[in-house]
C-alpha positions as CSV (number, residue, x, y, z in Angstrom):
1,M,-6.4,18.1,-24.0
2,S,-4.0,15.8,-26.2
3,Y,-0.7,14.4,-25.9
4,S,1.4,13.5,-28.4
5,I,3.5,9.8,-27.2
6,G,6.9,12.5,-27.2
7,Q,5.1,14.2,-24.2
8,V,3.8,11.3,-22.5
9,S,7.1,10.4,-22.9
10,K,8.6,13.2,-21.0
11,E,5.9,14.0,-18.7
12,L,6.5,10.0,-17.7
13,G,10.4,9.8,-18.0
14,I,10.0,7.0,-20.0
15,T,11.3,6.5,-23.7
16,I,9.1,6.5,-26.8
17,D,10.6,3.2,-27.2
18,T,9.0,2.3,-23.9
19,I,5.3,3.4,-25.2
20,R,5.7,1.2,-28.3
21,Y,6.2,-1.4,-26.7
22,Y,3.8,-1.5,-23.8
23,D,1.4,-0.3,-27.4
24,K,2.6,-3.3,-29.4
25,A,2.8,-5.2,-26.2
26,G,-1.3,-4.5,-25.7
27,L,-0.7,-2.9,-22.8
28,L,-2.8,0.6,-24.2
29,P,-5.8,-0.5,-26.3
30,F,-7.5,2.9,-24.6
31,V,-5.1,5.7,-26.8
32,N,-7.1,6.5,-29.7
33,R,-4.7,7.5,-33.2
34,N,-5.5,10.4,-35.6
35,E,-6.1,10.4,-39.2
36,A,-2.2,10.4,-39.4
37,G,-2.0,7.1,-37.8
38,R,-0.5,8.8,-34.3
39,R,-1.0,8.0,-30.8
40,E,-2.9,10.8,-28.9
41,F,-3.0,10.5,-25.4
42,T,-5.7,12.2,-22.6
43,D,-4.9,12.9,-19.2
44,N,-6.8,10.0,-18.6
45,D,-4.4,7.4,-20.7
46,V,-1.7,9.2,-19.0
47,H,-3.1,8.2,-15.4
48,L,-3.9,4.4,-16.6
49,M,-0.3,4.8,-17.9
50,R,1.5,5.7,-14.7
51,T,-0.6,3.0,-13.7
52,I,1.4,0.7,-15.9
53,I,4.6,1.7,-14.9
54,C,3.7,1.4,-11.5
55,L,3.2,-2.3,-11.7
56,K,6.2,-3.0,-13.8
57,N,7.9,-1.3,-11.4
58,A,6.9,-3.6,-8.7
59,G,7.6,-6.3,-11.0
60,V,3.9,-7.5,-12.0
61,S,4.6,-9.1,-15.7
62,V,3.2,-7.6,-18.8
63,A,1.0,-10.3,-19.0
64,D,-0.9,-9.6,-15.5
65,I,-0.7,-5.8,-16.5
66,S,-2.2,-6.6,-19.8
67,I,-5.1,-8.6,-17.6
68,F,-5.3,-5.8,-15.2
69,I,-6.2,-3.9,-18.3
70,Q,-8.2,-5.9,-20.1
71,M,-10.7,-6.0,-16.3
72,R,-9.9,-2.1,-15.9
73,L,-11.9,-1.8,-20.0
74,K,-15.1,-3.8,-19.0
75,G,-16.0,-1.8,-16.1
76,D,-17.5,-1.8,-12.5
77,G,-18.2,-6.0,-13.0
78,T,-14.6,-6.6,-12.0
79,L,-13.8,-4.5,-9.7
80,E,-12.8,-7.1,-6.9
81,Q,-10.8,-8.9,-9.5
82,R,-8.3,-5.8,-10.4
83,Y,-8.4,-5.6,-6.5
84,N,-7.5,-8.7,-5.7
85,L,-5.1,-8.4,-8.6
86,L,-3.5,-5.6,-6.6
87,K,-3.4,-7.1,-3.7
88,N,-1.5,-10.2,-4.5
89,H,1.1,-8.4,-5.9
90,E,1.4,-6.3,-2.9
91,K,2.3,-8.9,-1.2
92,N,4.7,-10.2,-3.4
93,L,6.6,-6.9,-3.6
94,Q,6.0,-6.8,0.2
95,Q,8.1,-10.2,0.4
96,Q,10.5,-8.1,-2.2
97,I,11.6,-5.3,0.1
98,T,11.5,-8.0,3.2
99,D,14.2,-9.7,1.6
100,L,16.3,-6.7,0.2
101,K,16.1,-5.3,3.7
102,D,17.5,-8.9,5.2
103,T,19.7,-8.8,2.5
104,M,21.1,-5.2,3.0
105,S,21.5,-6.0,7.0
106,Y,23.7,-8.9,6.1
107,L,25.7,-6.9,3.6
108,K,26.3,-4.5,6.7
109,Y,27.4,-7.0,8.7
110,K,29.9,-8.5,6.0
111,E,31.1,-4.3,5.6
112,W,31.9,-4.7,9.4
113,Y,33.4,-7.7,9.1
114,Y,35.8,-6.1,6.4
115,K,36.9,-3.2,7.9
116,T,37.8,-4.7,11.0
117,A,39.4,-7.2,9.2
118,V,41.2,-4.2,7.2
119,E,41.8,-2.1,10.4
120,A,43.7,-5.4,11.8
121,G,45.6,-5.9,8.6
122,T,44.2,-9.5,8.5
123,E,40.9,-11.2,8.5
124,E,42.2,-13.8,11.2
125,I,41.0,-11.6,14.3
126,H,37.9,-13.6,13.3
127,F,38.7,-16.6,13.3
128,V,39.0,-19.7,15.2
129,P,42.8,-20.4,16.1
130,C,44.3,-22.5,13.7
131,T,41.5,-22.6,11.6
132,N,40.1,-20.4,8.8
133,G,37.0,-21.2,10.3
134,C,35.3,-17.8,11.5
135,L,34.6,-17.6,15.3
136,P,31.2,-19.1,16.9
137,E,30.4,-15.7,18.9
138,L,31.6,-13.3,15.5
139,E,27.4,-12.6,15.2
140,E,27.8,-11.1,18.8
141,Q,30.7,-9.0,18.3
142,Y,28.5,-7.4,15.4
143,C,26.0,-7.2,17.6
144,D,27.7,-4.9,20.8
145,Y,29.1,-3.1,18.0
146,L,26.0,-2.1,16.6
147,K,24.7,-1.6,20.6
148,K,27.6,0.8,21.3
149,Q,27.2,3.0,17.8
150,G,23.7,3.6,18.6
151,D,22.1,1.5,15.9
152,L,19.1,-0.4,17.3
153,I,17.6,-0.3,14.2
154,E,20.2,-2.0,12.7
155,L,20.8,-4.4,15.5
156,D,17.0,-5.6,15.2
157,N,17.3,-6.1,11.8
158,F,20.6,-7.9,12.2
159,V,18.7,-10.3,14.7
160,N,15.7,-10.4,12.8
161,V,18.2,-12.2,10.4
162,R,19.8,-14.5,12.3
163,D,16.8,-15.7,14.0
164,Y,15.4,-16.4,10.2
165,R,18.6,-18.0,9.8
166,N,18.7,-20.2,12.8
167,R,14.9,-21.7,12.3
């Protein structure tokens, strides 16, 4: 079966301009063109496009995606190299996920901080008296709050963020 650029765009949820950009960047050397010069995508091309989109969404650079595509076109002799490229990017993506979880956990702490300050009508409830420095036990108060809420997952996340910071 053959698909037009518009059909592929709709199927994959990306713009036609994105597909054209990928083509100009050398990511679509496998796509054939008809006599009129229009791209004709096969089912396999659509599968490869999904791979490209996945890699792009994972933060893989266009240059690395191009290397991956070129290796794929070379065949089985590059299997291990392709596998290693994906494993390296998986490791990077996992680190990004961990960093985002840590950021989210700290953001929730700050939301609690401001929610309690709003409820009290002042931020001073979190300060050492006569200063604008936070109470040393403030993070423990937040941990106690999470325990009372039964949010043990977030408690574990926050403790890990605190432990990381205190290393």
